[in-house]
BAVO-711488 format. One record per atom (N, C-alpha, C, CB): x, y, z. Coordinates in steps of 0.001 Angstrom, whole numbers, plus 524288, in hexadecimal, padded with zeros to 5 digits. Last residue first. Glycine has a CB too. Example, Ala and Ser with C-alpha at 12.3 -4.5 7.8 and 13.67 -1.06 7.14 Angstrom:
832327F73681BA8
835667FBDC81BE4
832648001E81EBE
837047FDAA8165D
833867E9C681E78
8300C7EE6C81E78
833907F31C81E78
82C2C7EE8782356
END
This chain:
7E51D8FF7F8EF40
7E5F8901CF8F474
7E19F905468F607
7EAF5904D48F49D
7E2AC8F3758E96E
7E1D28F9218E93B
7E25F8FB348EEC2
7DC4D8FA8B8E6DC
7EA4F8E9A28E41A
7E7AE8EB968E8CB
7E7448F1718E864
7EA9F8E9FA8EDD9
7E7728E2FB8D843
7EAB38E6AA8DB3D
7E78C8E8A78DFDC
7EC998EB538D7BA
7E42E8D5708D76B
7E2B78DAF68D70E
7E65C8DE628DA56
7DD068DBBA8D8D4
7EDC78CCD28D1DB
7EA228CE268D61B
7E8D18D3E68D59F
7EC848CCE48DBA6
7F2A48C28F8CA9D
7F0DA8C7FD8CA61
7ECCD8C8E38CE9D
7EE908C9518C4EB
7FD4B8BAAC8CEF6
7F7AC8BB658CDE2
7F65F8C11E8CDDE
7F4448B8828D1F0
8072E8B8468D231
8063C8B8BA8CC99
800818B9558CB2C
808628B4138C9E4
809438B8AE8DC79
808078B37B8DA66
806DE8B39C8D48A
8035E8B12D8DD50
80A3A8C3188DEC6
80EFC8BFE68DECC
80E198BA678DCA1
8111C8BF858E450
8013D8C94E8D585
803488C8358DABE
807FE8C4978DA57
7FF028C5BF8DE41
7FF638D3838CCC4
801248CE1C8CD45
8032B8CD498D2D0
805728CCC78C923
7F39C8DB468CD27
7F9508DAAF8CD62
7FA988D4EA8CE20
7FBB98DE0F8D1E8
7E9658E2B28C6ED
7EB5B8DDF68C96C
7F1468DE0C8C96E
7E94E8D9058C6A2
7E6BF8EB388C137
7E4318EAB28C649
7E5E88E5D48C93C
7DE5D8EA9B8C594
7E7A98E5458B4C6
7E7918EA168B7E0
7E4808E9468BCE9
7E52E8EE9A8B4B3
7EC878D80A8B513
7E9868DC578B2DA
7E9578E0E18B6B6
7E3EF8DA8A8B16C
7F9C68D39D8B5C9
7F4838D3F78B7F1
7F1B48D87F8B562
7F4A38D4A08BDF5
801418CB9E8ADAC
800238D0E78AF82
7FA818D0E38B170
801058D5238AB10
80B188C2248AC4B
805AB8C3728AD68
805398C90D8AF46
803648BFB78B17B
815698BFDA8ABAD
813258C2BB8A74A
80D6D8C4318A824
813A18BF8C8A25E
817218BA028B47C
819D68BF048B3FE
817518C25C8AFC2
81FA78BE298B2C6
811548B11A8B21A
80FAD8B46B8B673
812228B9D48B610
8111C8B1E08BBAF
8173C8ACEE8A9D8
811DF8AEA08A8DF
810018B2478AD2E
80E368A9E58A871
820588AA868AF3C
8208C8AE5D8AB08
81B188B0758A9E7
822F28ABF58A613
81C778A2B58B5D1
81E988A7818B819
81EC48ABDA8B3FE
824208A6868BA5B
819C089B108AE6A
815B789D4F8B1D1
817988A2738B42B
8143C8996F8B633
82378898A38AA2F
81F6D89AE38A6D4
81B3689D888AA17
81CFD896A88A356
8284D8945C8B318
82A7E899188B0AE
8266B89BC58AD3F
82F66897BF8AD69
8220588B888B4A4
8223E88F918B8B1
82440894B38B66C
825BF88DCA8BD42
82459885FB8AB6D
81EFC887AE8AC6A
81EDC88C0A8B078
81B9D883108AE3C
82ED2883CB8AD2A
82D62887388A8CD
827DD889478A983
82DDA8844D8A38F
82D8287CF08B5AC
83083881C98B663
82F36885B68B20A
8367D8809C8B672
8285E874AF8B143
8257C877C58B515
8284987CF38B616
824D3874B18BA3A
82AFC874D18A373
82BE9873038A8C4
828D0876678AC7E
831CE8731F8AA23
82585870C789769
826B6874EA89B26
8276E8728E8A089
8225B8791989B3A
82A0F86B7188B7C
827A886AA189091
8292F86F0E89446
8294686548892DA
8271B871AB87F88
82B198704B88358
8287086F768889E
82F6A8749E883B4
8206D86D0A874CA
81FFC86FDE879B1
8244386E0387D65
81A8086F1A87C28
8251D86E5C867D1
823FD86B2586C5B
823DB86E7687141
82805866CB86CE8
8282D8744C85F9F
82292873FE86099
82132870CE8656A
81FE3871B885BF3
832D08732C85F31
830CD8787B85FCD
82AFE8786E8611C
831C287BA785AD2
83477868BA85CF2
8351F86A7F86253
832FB86FF88633D
83ACD86A59863C8
82A5C8640585456
82F5E8669485522
82FC28688B85ABE
8301986B1E8513B
822878595085982
823F285D47855A3
8292F85FC0856E7
81FBE8617D85553
81F4C852D786160
82323850BE85DAE
824FA854B4859A3
820E184C1C85AEC
81838857FD867F8
81BAA8540386A28
81FFD852248667E
8187E84F7986BC7
812A585F6186237
814B4860DB86750
818C685D0086952
8104C8614E86B35
80FF6859528598A
8134485DEB858D1
815C285F8685DFA
810148627985688
80959851D485E12
80E478503685BB2
811FF854C985B08
80D4884DA585672
800F88584E8611A
803ED8556A86501
8094C853F2862D8
800EA8507C866BA
7FD9985BB38572D
7FF4485F8585B14
802AA85CDB85F3E
7FA738623185DA5
7FAC5852258529F
7FEEE855488503F
801128594285430
7FCE38581E84B4D
7F28F84F228591B
7F74884BE7858DC
7FBD984F06856AA
7F6538470085581
7EB6C857078568E
7ED6D8569085BE6
7F2678535F85C1C
7E9588541F85F6E
7E9B78545B84C23
7EBEA8597E84D63
7EE2D8597D852E8
7E7B585DCE84CD8
7E51184A7E84D73
7EA1384AF184AB7
7ECBA8502784BF0
7E94684A60844C9
7DBD984D9285296
7DF9584A148552B
7E4EF84A798529D
7DDA08446485503
7D71C853AE84AE6
7D8888560284FED
7DC8B852B2852C6
7D3B2856B685357
7D57C84BFD8432F
7D8C88508984209
7DAA18530584724
7D5C58549A83EA7
7CE68845A98488E
7D375843808470F
7D750847EE845DB
7D2DE83FD584246
7C5EF84C55848FE
7C86984AA684DDD
7CDE18488B84CCF
7C511846778509C
7C3C484CD083E4C
7C551851948410B
7C7E68505184641
7C0958551F841E9
7C0CC8426D83C5D
7C56B84499839BB
7C75F8497983C8E
7C429845E7833FB
7B7C5842138428D
7BC1D83E83843AE
7C1288408784132
7BAE1838F1841AE
7B1C18496C83D3A
7B33C84A65842A7
7B7D3846FB84430
7AE9C8496C84654
7B05084439833BA
7B33184931833CE
7B51184A7083954
7AFBC84DB0831B7
7AA5C83BBA83720
7AF8083ACA834C0
7B2CE83FC1834DD
7AEE4838D682F12
7A17F8412283A9E
7A46683DC283E32
7A9E783CC683C2F
7A1898389083EFA
79D4B845AB83215
79FC68491A835E7
7A31E845EE839A4
79BA684C3D838F0
79EC083F2E825BE
79D0183F5082B33
7A0228430C82E9D
79D4B839ED82D7E
79E678473A81A04
79F778426F81CF7
79E758434D822C0
7A5228409A81C19
79CC484F1B81267
7989784D6F815E5
799878485E818C9
793CA84CF0812EC
7A4CC8531880CBA
7A1D284EDA80A61
79DDA84C6E80E1C
7A57B84AB480878
7A9A685AA0812AE
7A78385C2380D96
7A3EA857FF80B49
7ABE985D3D809CF
7ACE68549281B49
7A94E858FA81C0B
7A6A985A7D816E6
7AC4085DB881E53
7B40784DBF816C4
7AF4484BAD81933
7AB2A84FEF819D4
7B0858493D81E88
7BB9B8551A813B3
7B8F1851EB80FC6
7B3C684FD9811F4
7BC7884D5680DFF
7BEC3858F381D91
7BC8B85C7F8199F
7B96E8597A81583
7C0EA85FAC816F6
7C2AE84FA9821DD
7BE448525382461
7BB9D855F68207D
7C01B8556F82941
7CAF984DEE81AE7
7C6D184A0D81B60
7C1F684C7A81DE0
7C8B38455481E9B
7D14F8566A81CE6
7CF02855EC817B1
7CA7A8520E817C1
7D32885433813B5
7D3F7853D082730
7D117858AC82621
7CE7185870820C6
7D4CE85D6F82667
7D99084A7F82588
7D4A884A5E8287B
7D16284F448278A
7D5C6849C682E51
7E23B84E7481FE7
7DECE84A8081D8E
7D98484A768204C
7E1598450681DD7
7E68A854FC82795
7E4C4857348229D
7E0F28537C81FEE
7E9788585A81F00
7E94584D7282F0D
7E56A8517B83059
7E323853D982B5B
7E7EB855CF833C6
7F0EA848358293A
7EC438455B82AFE
7E7E58493582C5A
7ED92841DC82FCB
7F87584FF28282D
7F5F384DDE82375
7F0E784AFA824DE
7F9BA84A2C8207E
7FB1685102832BF
7F8F98558182FDE
7F627853B282AEF
7FD628596382E71
7FF1884706834D9
7FA6C848D383797
7F7E384D6E834C1
7FBC984A6083D34
807D48472382E13
803B78433C82D65
7FEA78450083009
8057783DEE82F9B
80DD684F5783235
80BF784F9182CC5
8076584BD382BF1
8107084E3F828EF
80FB884B3C83C3E
80CFC8503A83BA7
80AB4850BA83623
810BB854D883CCD
8158184268839D1
81079841C983C76
80D2D846B583BD1
811478408E8424F
81E5D8471D835B4
81B35843B48325C
815C7842F8834AF
81DE683E5D8319F
821EC84C7683EB3
8207B84F60839F4
81D0684C1A8365D
8256885121836FE
823F2843EB845F0
820218480E84706
81E5884ACE8420F
8227084C0984ACA
82B2783C1684602
826F483BA484222
822CE83FEA842C1
824618364C8428C
8327783F4384DBA
8344783DCE8487F
82FE183DB184471
836E583883848B5
82CEE840C2856B8
82F9E8454A85482
8312C8442F84EDD
8347B846B6857CC
82147839098548A
8264E83A2085706
8289A83F078548F
82A238356585678
815668330A85674
8180C8378385429
81D01838738574F
8147483C7C85418
811CD825EA8541A
813B6829DA857C7
8166A82E39854CF
8177B8276585BD0
80672821E884DE9
80C07822A984D43
80DC4826F8850F9
80D6C8240584780
7FBEA81FF384DC3
7FEA481F68852B9
8048B81FB88522C
7FD3081A558553C
7F865820EA843B2
7F61D8245F847A2
7F9048241F84CC9
7F071823028487F
7FD2E818BE83E01
7FEFF81E2183D68
7FD22821A8841D5
7FD298205283839
7FF9280D5883E9D
7FC348105584219
7FE0B815F684240
7FC2880DF4847A4
805E78099D836B6
801768065E83855
7FD8F809A083B78
8035B801A183B9B
80BFE80F6E82C41
80A328105483194
8057180CF9832C5
808EC8161B8326B
80EAF80EFD8220A
8121980C33825A5
8104B80CAD82B55
817A380E3882521
8079B8155A81CE3
8077F80FBC81BC2
80ABB80C9381F9B
8097180EBA81646
8012E81E568256D
8058481D0B82203
805B58172382154
80AC181F288243B
7F3778209C8258A
7F82F81E8F827FD
7FC5781D5F823F1
7F6F2819AA82B23
7EF3E82B4A81D46
7EE62826ED820DA
7F384825208232A
7EBA88226481E10
7F3318338C817DB
7F12482F22814D7
7F03982A6681853
7F4E682DB581067
7F509840DD816E9
7F39083C9781A5E
7F1218383D81730
7EFC583E7981EA6
7FFE8846388112D
7FA68844F18104E
7F91484045813B7
7F942843C780A62
80A4F84779812D3
806F584BF5813D0
8013684AE8812E7
8089E8506081080
80E7383EB8808FE
80FD3841E080D8A
80C278468A80E0F
81582843BD80D28
803678375F803F7
808B6839638039B
809AD83CCC8085A
8099883C807FE6C
7FB9D82BCC80116
7FC8983122802DE
80226832D1801FB
7FB2F831A380899
7FEB181E6680442
7FB628225B801D2
7FCB6827C080400
7F58A82119802B5
80787814C18012A
80665818FC804E1
8033981D3080223
80B8681B548072E
8029A8086E7FC80
805BC80D277FC1E
8040E8113A8001E
8056080F687F6A7
803507FB6480000
800008000080000
80375804CF80000
7FC4080004804C1
END
């Protein structure tokens, strides 16, 4: 059986893949996975449009739309965990969290008629 489709066009599972849906995404195969998921989403969107124009079942369209959402979520997860280091979230330590909180408190300003107390809360000014 020959391989159908070409690069960038979703054509179902690759001929060498028994279970394409459960292939682990790694740093090495991230770009290929991203291209495949994008092509799969494009295919599903075209399928929804076709079904909509030709009066096919809402149930099938809803299933396709859910599948698109799942693929988009998978792509977002993969990008955060396997994409370029510039897009990955660096883990924060409790010390970094404390520094961020202190910086935020320093930048806070109270509205007119209030002052910042020693705990960083805005309290009404006392009138003499």
